[in-house]
C-alpha positions in Angstrom: 0.1 0.0 -0.3 1.5 3.4 -0.6 1.0 7.0 1.1 1.3 8.7 -2.5 1.4 8.1 -6.2 3.9 10.5 -8.3 3.6 10.4 -12.0 6.3 11.5 -14.0 9.8 10.2 -13.1 11.4 13.6 -14.0 13.1 16.1 -12.3 9.7 17.2 -10.5 8.6 13.5 -9.2 11.7 12.7 -8.8 13.2 15.6 -6.2 9.3 14.8 -4.7 9.7 11.6 -4.0 12.8 11.1 -2.4 11.7 14.2 -0.1 8.6 12.2 1.0 10.2 9.1 1.2 13.3 10.3 3.1 11.4 13.3 5.5 7.9 11.9 5.8 8.5 8.1 5.9 5.7 7.6 3.4 5.7 4.7 0.8 6.4 6.5 -2.6 4.7 4.8 -5.8 6.3 6.3 -8.9 4.9 5.9 -12.6 6.3 6.6 -15.9 4.9 6.0 -19.4 8.1 5.6 -21.2 10.1 3.0 -20.4 12.9 5.0 -18.3 13.2 7.8 -16.0 14.6 11.0 -16.0 12.1 12.6 -18.5 13.5 14.3 -20.9 17.2 14.5 -18.7 17.7 10.6 -19.8 21.5 9.9 -20.8 22.4 6.8 -22.1 25.7 5.2 -23.3 25.2 4.8 -27.5 26.7 1.5 -29.4 30.1 3.8 -29.7 30.1 4.0 -25.8 29.7 8.1 -25.7 27.1 8.8 -23.6 24.5 11.1 -25.4 21.0 12.5 -24.6 17.7 11.0 -26.1 15.7 14.0 -25.9 18.8 17.0 -26.7 21.1 18.3 -24.5 20.5 19.1 -21.3 23.2 21.7 -19.8 22.9 22.3 -16.2 23.4 25.8 -14.2 22.0 27.8 -11.6 22.5 30.5 -8.8 20.6 28.7 -6.4 23.1 27.4 -4.2 20.6 25.5 -2.0 19.6 23.3 -5.8 23.0 23.2 -6.4 23.7 21.4 -2.5 20.6 19.1 -2.8 21.4 17.6 -6.3 24.9 17.0 -5.0 23.7 14.8 -2.8 23.2 12.3 -5.8 26.3 13.0 -8.6 29.8 14.3 -8.2 29.9 17.1 -10.8 32.2 17.3 -14.2 32.8 21.4 -14.8 31.3 22.9 -17.7 30.3 26.1 -19.5 28.4 26.3 -22.6 29.7 27.8 -25.2 27.1 28.0 -28.9 28.3 29.8 -31.6 25.8 30.3 -35.0 26.4 29.9 -38.6 25.3 33.3 -39.4 26.4 34.5 -43.3 28.9 32.0 -43.5 30.6 32.6 -40.5 30.6 30.7 -36.8 29.9 33.3 -34.4 29.3 33.7 -30.7 25.5 33.6 -29.4 24.4 35.6 -27.2 25.4 38.3 -29.3 28.9 39.9 -27.8 31.8 42.2 -29.0 33.3 39.5 -30.5 30.0 38.6 -32.4 30.1 42.7 -33.8 33.6 41.9 -34.6 33.2 39.0 -37.1 30.0 39.8 -38.3 30.5 43.7 -39.4 34.7 43.3 -39.6 35.0 46.0 -36.7 37.1 46.5 -34.4 35.5 47.4 -31.1 37.8 47.3 -27.6 35.7 48.2 -25.3 32.3 47.8 -23.7 31.2 51.3 -24.5 31.7 51.2 -27.9 29.4 47.9 -28.4 27.2 49.3 -26.8 27.0 52.7 -28.8 27.2 49.9 -31.8 24.0 48.2 -30.8 22.5 51.7 -30.0 23.0 52.8 -33.6 21.0 50.2 -34.5 18.3 49.9 -32.3 15.0 51.2 -33.2 12.7 51.9 -30.5 9.1 50.5 -30.1 6.8 52.5 -27.9 5.4 49.2 -25.8 7.3 45.9 -26.0 4.8 42.7 -26.6 6.3 40.6 -28.3 9.6 38.7 -29.1 10.4 40.8 -32.0 10.2 44.4 -30.6 11.9 42.9 -27.8 14.8 42.1 -29.7 14.6 45.0 -32.5 14.4 47.3 -29.0 17.7 45.9 -28.6 20.0 45.4 -31.3 17.9 46.8 -34.6 16.3 44.8 -37.2 19.6 43.3 -39.3 20.4 41.7 -36.5 17.1 40.6 -35.7 16.7 38.8 -39.0 20.4 37.6 -38.7 20.2 35.6 -35.8 16.4 35.5 -34.4 13.7 35.8 -37.2 14.7 32.5 -39.2 16.0 30.5 -35.8 12.7 31.5 -33.6 10.5 30.6 -36.7 11.5 27.1 -36.5 11.9 27.0 -33.1 7.8 28.0 -32.5 6.7 27.8 -36.2 5.5 31.0 -35.3 6.7 34.6 -36.5 8.4 36.2 -33.3 5.5 39.2 -33.7 2.8 36.7 -32.9 5.1 35.2 -29.3 5.2 36.7 -26.0 8.5 39.3 -25.5 9.6 36.6 -22.9 10.9 33.9 -25.5 13.4 36.0 -26.7 13.9 37.8 -23.6 15.6 34.6 -22.2 18.2 35.7 -25.0 20.7 38.5 -23.3 23.3 41.1 -25.3 26.3 42.0 -24.2 29.1 43.9 -24.9 31.5 42.5 -23.5 33.7 39.1 -24.7 32.3 36.9 -22.6 31.5 33.9 -25.1 29.2 31.9 -22.4 25.8 31.1 -23.4 24.9 30.9 -19.2 26.6 32.9 -16.3 25.0 31.5 -13.9 27.5 30.7 -10.5 27.0 27.3 -10.7 27.7 25.5 -14.1 28.2 21.1 -14.4 27.6 18.4 -15.9 26.3 15.8 -13.2 29.7 13.2 -14.0 28.2 9.7 -14.7 25.0 10.9 -16.0 21.4 12.1 -15.4 20.2 9.2 -15.5 22.7 7.7 -12.9 21.5 10.5 -10.5 18.2 9.9 -11.0 18.8 6.6 -10.2 20.4 7.6 -6.7 18.0 9.5 -6.2 15.3 7.6 -6.5 17.1 4.4 -4.7 15.2 4.7 -1.4 13.8 1.4 0.3 10.1 3.3 0.0 10.2 4.3 -2.9 9.0 2.1 -5.8 9.6 2.9 -9.7 7.4 1.5 -12.4 8.5 2.6 -15.9 6.6 1.7 -19.1 3.2 2.6 -17.1 -0.2 5.1 -17.7 -0.9 6.0 -14.7 -4.1 6.4 -15.4 -4.4 2.0 -16.2 -3.7 2.0 -12.0 -5.1 5.0 -10.5 -8.7 3.3 -10.2 -6.9 -0.1 -8.7 -4.6 2.1 -6.1 -6.8 4.5 -5.3 -4.2 6.8 -4.0 -5.2 9.5 -0.8 -2.3 12.0 -2.6 -1.6 12.5 -5.9 2.1 14.4 -7.3 1.2 15.1 -11.0 4.0 16.3 -13.5 2.3 15.5 -17.0 0.4 18.0 -19.2 -2.7 19.7 -16.9 -5.2 19.5 -20.2 -4.0 16.1 -20.0 -5.4 15.6 -16.5 -8.6 16.5 -17.0 -9.4 14.9 -20.3 -9.0 18.2 -22.4 -12.2 19.2 -21.1 -11.5 22.8 -21.4 -9.4 22.1 -25.0 -6.3 21.2 -25.8 -3.5 23.3 -24.5 -0.7 23.7 -27.3 3.2 22.3 -26.9 5.9 22.2 -29.4 7.8 19.0 -29.8 11.0 18.0 -31.2 11.7 14.9 -33.6 16.0 14.0 -33.1 18.2 12.6 -35.3 21.2 10.9 -33.7 24.6 10.3 -35.7 27.8 8.6 -34.9 30.5 9.8 -36.6 33.9 8.1 -37.1 35.8 10.7 -35.9 37.5 12.1 -32.6 35.3 15.5 -33.3 32.7 17.2 -35.1 32.3 21.3 -34.5 34.7 23.5 -31.8 31.6 23.4 -29.3 28.8 21.9 -28.1 26.3 23.2 -29.9 26.0 25.2 -33.5 22.7 27.0 -34.1 21.3 27.1 -38.0 19.4 31.0 -37.5 19.7 31.5 -41.2 19.3 28.0 -43.2 18.3 23.8 -42.6 16.1 23.1 -41.5 17.0 21.7 -38.1 17.7 24.5 -35.4 20.9 23.1 -34.2 23.7 20.6 -33.9 24.5 19.5 -29.8 27.8 17.2 -29.8 27.7 15.6 -26.5 31.6 14.8 -26.3 31.7 18.8 -25.2 29.6 18.9 -22.3 30.8 15.5 -20.8 34.8 16.0 -21.5 34.6 12.5 -22.1 37.3 11.2 -24.6 36.9 8.4 -27.5 37.4 8.1 -31.1 34.1 8.8 -32.1 32.0 11.1 -31.9 27.6 11.5 -31.3 25.9 14.3 -32.3 22.2 15.2 -32.6 20.1 17.1 -34.9 17.2 18.9 -33.5 14.0 19.4 -35.5 11.2 21.5 -34.1 7.6 19.8 -34.6 3.9 20.4 -34.2 3.6 16.4 -33.6 4.5 14.7 -30.7 5.9 14.4 -27.1 5.0 18.4 -25.2 8.4 20.4 -24.5 7.6 23.7 -24.9 4.2 25.6 -24.1 3.7 28.2 -26.2 3.9 31.2 -25.0 1.2 33.4 -25.8 -2.1 35.1 -23.9 -4.4 32.9 -25.6 -2.6 30.0 -24.0 -2.0 31.8 -20.9 -5.8 32.2 -20.5 -7.1 28.8 -21.4 -4.0 27.4 -18.9 -5.3 29.6 -16.1 -8.8 28.0 -16.3 -7.4 24.5 -15.9 -5.3 25.8 -12.9 -8.8 27.0 -11.2 -9.6 23.2 -11.9 -6.6 22.0 -10.4 -6.9 24.2 -7.3 -10.1 22.4 -6.8 -8.6 19.0 -6.5 -8.2 17.7 -3.5 -4.6 15.8 -2.4 -3.5 16.8 -5.5 -0.2 18.3 -6.9 0.6 20.0 -9.7 4.5 20.4 -10.4 6.2 21.0 -13.5 6.8 22.4 -16.7 4.0 20.3 -18.2 1.5 20.6 -14.9 2.3 24.0 -14.9 2.8 25.3 -18.4 5.3 27.0 -18.0 9.0 27.1 -19.8 11.2 26.4 -16.4 15.1 25.4 -16.8 15.8 22.4 -14.9 17.2 24.4 -11.7 13.7 25.9 -11.6 12.0 22.6 -11.5 14.3 21.6 -8.8 13.7 24.9 -6.5 9.4 24.8 -7.2 9.7 20.7 -6.5 11.7 21.9 -3.1 9.5 24.3 -2.4 6.7 22.3 -3.0 7.7 19.9 -0.4 7.7 22.7 1.9 4.3 23.3 1.1 3.2 19.7 1.5 4.8 19.5 5.6 2.9 22.6 6.2 -0.2 21.2 4.7 -0.7 17.8 6.2 2.1 18.5 8.8 5.2 17.5 9.8 5.5 12.7 9.8 5.2 12.1 12.9 8.4 10.0 13.1 10.1 7.8 9.9 9.4 4.7 10.2 12.0 2.1 11.5 12.8 0.0 8.9 14.7 -3.3 9.0 16.2 -6.0 5.7 14.2 -9.3 4.9 15.4 -11.6 2.1 16.8 -8.5 0.5 13.8 -6.4 1.0 13.2 -3.5 3.3 10.5 -4.3 5.5 8.8 -1.1 7.7 
């Protein structure tokens, strides 16, 4: 008999499963419809022995010491600062745009932040009200750089023109006047030393946690009748799409192993102007692995397939709010994570939300009186 059913074995579900079992001493069943744990962060060694990410690159970064220290209980780290180049006008230049980008692209010799800032200001176009992704970029760097770096990439990624998307999409990408070519500037930047899957495996390795993969929770909920549920899937799916489907953007991946030591100079190269794919990732840059072969992934955005990205538009947010009202009325069901909250969370944000949710659970239900004493009988933990 389980005290909790957790739907989804990704970051949200796994963090909460461990906290509930370890701190509250309650029995947890974690189910996932996929055949593995780890959600979209699942990684594995391919036939060439390369540690690769089945669902595209997952680069861990955070400014939260709490999140980093919590995950450090389940993994050691390989220091890694992600760098991305964009293929623009036949050149590979740093993205986010920085002073080096401008010098390479325009044959300039800008030497200081002030010179780069003046150059960008000379091209920026004032926008009365910043509403869309197009507004956000054009107001910062002007229309030419917007066309070169953002418009094509965004249209491929989202299937919509930037003028049709909320400003939050491109607001995530900074523009720099220095020569810092790191994609992220967070305080903590690293990759799990033995991979994400190994980290999740340790997180879920608890005598009060049972994990079942390849299972649809809807097929077992009537039988189990769990008293408490953590749901991390699409919120509209939980309610049977009764108010209509929430739009998501999906991805298709083409994984290729090459008989060469290195394919490209950095972990990821973006293709904003041409190609059907948005980017190519080479995993050995991320993991530091050394091998005579290398594995790369071509990433193709799609309107069909598993939900990856909530599409940030006002009408979609309005529909989500109606579902959120239904969720609020659900007794003993906790909706956690990117899909359940219809929000584009980074991995560290999901972990932070899960930890905060656990604190609310403790407040709501009261601290568990004590952890049950466990004894091992026949290789199994018995309460």
